[in-house]
DRENPA-3360 file (N, C-alpha, C; in nm, 2 decimals, always signed):
BEGIN
1 = MAKHAGAR = -0.16/-1.16/+2.34/-0.17/-1.10/+2.21/-0.11/-1.19/+2.11 ~ -0.19/-1.22/+2.00/-0.15/-1.33/+1.91/-0.03/-1.27/+1.82 ~ +0.06/-1.34/+1.79/+0.19/-1.29/+1.72/+0.17/-1.29/+1.57 ~ +0.08/-1.38/+1.51/+0.08/-1.38/+1.36/-0.08/-1.40/+1.33 ~ -0.11/-1.36/+1.20/-0.25/-1.38/+1.16/-0.30/-1.51/+1.19 ~ -0.23/-1.62/+1.17/-0.28/-1.75/+1.19/-0.33/-1.77/+1.33 ~ -0.25/-1.72/+1.43/-0.29/-1.74/+1.56/-0.41/-1.66/+1.60 ~ -0.43/-1.54/+1.53/-0.55/-1.47/+1.55/-0.67/-1.53/+1.49;
9 = IARIRKQR = -0.65/-1.60/+1.37/-0.76/-1.68/+1.31/-0.80/-1.79/+1.41 ~ -0.70/-1.85/+1.46/-0.73/-1.97/+1.56/-0.81/-1.91/+1.68 ~ -0.78/-1.80/+1.74/-0.84/-1.75/+1.85/-0.98/-1.71/+1.82 ~ -1.00/-1.65/+1.71/-1.14/-1.60/+1.68/-1.22/-1.73/+1.65 ~ -1.16/-1.82/+1.57/-1.23/-1.94/+1.53/-1.29/-2.01/+1.67 ~ -1.20/-2.02/+1.76/-1.24/-2.09/+1.89/-1.34/-2.01/+1.96 ~ -1.33/-1.87/+1.95/-1.44/-1.80/+2.02/-1.57/-1.81/+1.95 ~ -1.57/-1.85/+1.82/-1.69/-1.87/+1.76/-1.75/-2.02/+1.78;
17 = GLTQQGLA = -1.67/-2.09/+1.84/-1.71/-2.24/+1.86/-1.68/-2.32/+1.73 ~ -1.60/-2.29/+1.64/-1.57/-2.36/+1.52/-1.45/-2.45/+1.54 ~ -1.45/-2.56/+1.47/-1.34/-2.65/+1.46/-1.26/-2.60/+1.34 ~ -1.14/-2.65/+1.32/-1.06/-2.61/+1.19/-1.14/-2.67/+1.08 ~ -1.19/-2.79/+1.08/-1.27/-2.84/+0.98/-1.38/-2.76/+0.94 ~ -1.46/-2.71/+1.05/-1.58/-2.62/+1.02/-1.54/-2.49/+0.95 ~ -1.43/-2.42/+0.99/-1.39/-2.29/+0.94/-1.33/-2.33/+0.80 ~ -1.26/-2.42/+0.78/-1.20/-2.47/+0.65/-1.31/-2.48/+0.55;
25 = KRAHLSKS = -1.42/-2.54/+0.59/-1.53/-2.57/+0.50/-1.60/-2.43/+0.46 ~ -1.62/-2.34/+0.56/-1.69/-2.22/+0.55/-1.61/-2.12/+0.45 ~ -1.47/-2.14/+0.47/-1.38/-2.05/+0.40/-1.33/-2.11/+0.27 ~ -1.37/-2.23/+0.23/-1.34/-2.31/+0.11/-1.20/-2.32/+0.11 ~ -1.13/-2.37/+0.22/-1.00/-2.39/+0.23/-0.98/-2.55/+0.27 ~ -0.85/-2.60/+0.26/-0.83/-2.74/+0.30/-0.80/-2.72/+0.46 ~ -0.84/-2.82/+0.54/-0.82/-2.82/+0.68/-0.67/-2.82/+0.70 ~ -0.59/-2.89/+0.62/-0.45/-2.91/+0.63/-0.38/-2.77/+0.62;
33 = LLSKVECG = -0.41/-2.69/+0.52/-0.36/-2.56/+0.50/-0.39/-2.46/+0.62 ~ -0.52/-2.46/+0.67/-0.56/-2.39/+0.78/-0.49/-2.42/+0.90 ~ -0.46/-2.56/+0.93/-0.39/-2.60/+1.04/-0.25/-2.54/+1.04 ~ -0.18/-2.56/+0.92/-0.04/-2.50/+0.91/-0.03/-2.35/+0.93 ~ -0.13/-2.29/+0.88/-0.12/-2.13/+0.90/-0.15/-2.10/+1.04 ~ -0.24/-2.16/+1.11/-0.28/-2.13/+1.24/-0.15/-2.16/+1.34 ~ -0.08/-2.26/+1.32/+0.04/-2.30/+1.41/+0.17/-2.23/+1.36 ~ +0.15/-2.15/+1.25/+0.27/-2.08/+1.21/+0.37/-2.15/+1.11;
41 = QKPASPAL = +0.33/-2.27/+1.07/+0.41/-2.34/+0.98/+0.42/-2.27/+0.83 ~ +0.31/-2.21/+0.80/+0.30/-2.15/+0.68/+0.24/-2.00/+0.69 ~ +0.29/-1.90/+0.62/+0.24/-1.77/+0.63/+0.09/-1.76/+0.58 ~ +0.02/-1.67/+0.63/-0.12/-1.65/+0.59/-0.11/-1.55/+0.46 ~ -0.17/-1.60/+0.35/-0.18/-1.52/+0.24/-0.29/-1.42/+0.25 ~ -0.28/-1.31/+0.17/-0.40/-1.22/+0.18/-0.53/-1.28/+0.14 ~ -0.53/-1.37/+0.05/-0.64/-1.45/+0.00/-0.70/-1.54/+0.11 ~ -0.61/-1.60/+0.18/-0.66/-1.69/+0.29/-0.71/-1.60/+0.41;
49 = VAACARAL = -0.65/-1.49/+0.44/-0.70/-1.40/+0.55/-0.84/-1.35/+0.51 ~ -0.85/-1.31/+0.38/-0.99/-1.26/+0.34/-1.09/-1.36/+0.34 ~ -1.06/-1.49/+0.31/-1.16/-1.59/+0.31/-1.20/-1.63/+0.46 ~ -1.11/-1.63/+0.54/-1.13/-1.65/+0.69/-1.21/-1.54/+0.75 ~ -1.17/-1.42/+0.71/-1.25/-1.30/+0.77/-1.39/-1.32/+0.73 ~ -1.42/-1.34/+0.60/-1.56/-1.35/+0.55/-1.64/-1.47/+0.63 ~ -1.57/-1.58/+0.65/-1.63/-1.70/+0.72/-1.65/-1.67/+0.87 ~ -1.56/-1.59/+0.93/-1.57/-1.56/+1.07/-1.65/-1.43/+1.09;
57 = DVSTSDLW = -1.70/-1.35/+0.99/-1.77/-1.23/+1.00/-1.69/-1.13/+1.08 ~ -1.56/-1.11/+1.04/-1.48/-1.00/+1.11/-1.41/-0.93/+0.98 ~ -1.35/-0.82/+1.01/-1.28/-0.75/+0.91/-1.14/-0.82/+0.90 ~ -1.07/-0.80/+0.77/-0.95/-0.85/+0.76/-0.84/-0.78/+0.85 ~ -0.87/-0.66/+0.89/-0.78/-0.59/+0.97/-0.78/-0.65/+1.12 ~ -0.89/-0.71/+1.15/-0.90/-0.79/+1.28/-0.80/-0.91/+1.28 ~ -0.77/-0.96/+1.16/-0.69/-1.08/+1.15/-0.54/-1.04/+1.12 ~ -0.52/-0.93/+1.06/-0.38/-0.89/+1.03/-0.32/-0.81/+1.15;
65 = SPTR = -0.40/-0.73/+1.22/-0.35/-0.64/+1.32/-0.30/-0.71/+1.45 ~ -0.18/-0.70/+1.49/-0.13/-0.77/+1.62/-0.19/-0.70/+1.74 ~ -0.26/-0.59/+1.73/-0.32/-0.52/+1.85/-0.46/-0.57/+1.88 ~ -0.51/-0.66/+1.79/-0.65/-0.70/+1.81/-0.66/-0.84/+1.87;
% end
């Protein structure tokens, strides 16, 4: 079970076969920011989670909820 939203973003991104660069481009984020969020160096903002959810075609609750 992923402990933070960034870890859940990383898990779903990998399941979708996307690189960090690929997701960053789809979500209109910098790869650097996405990398820091995925590894827990920076907290995921609501706007970042929403952008990643749209790019990954999942709900924001899939990324926020620790049970998913």
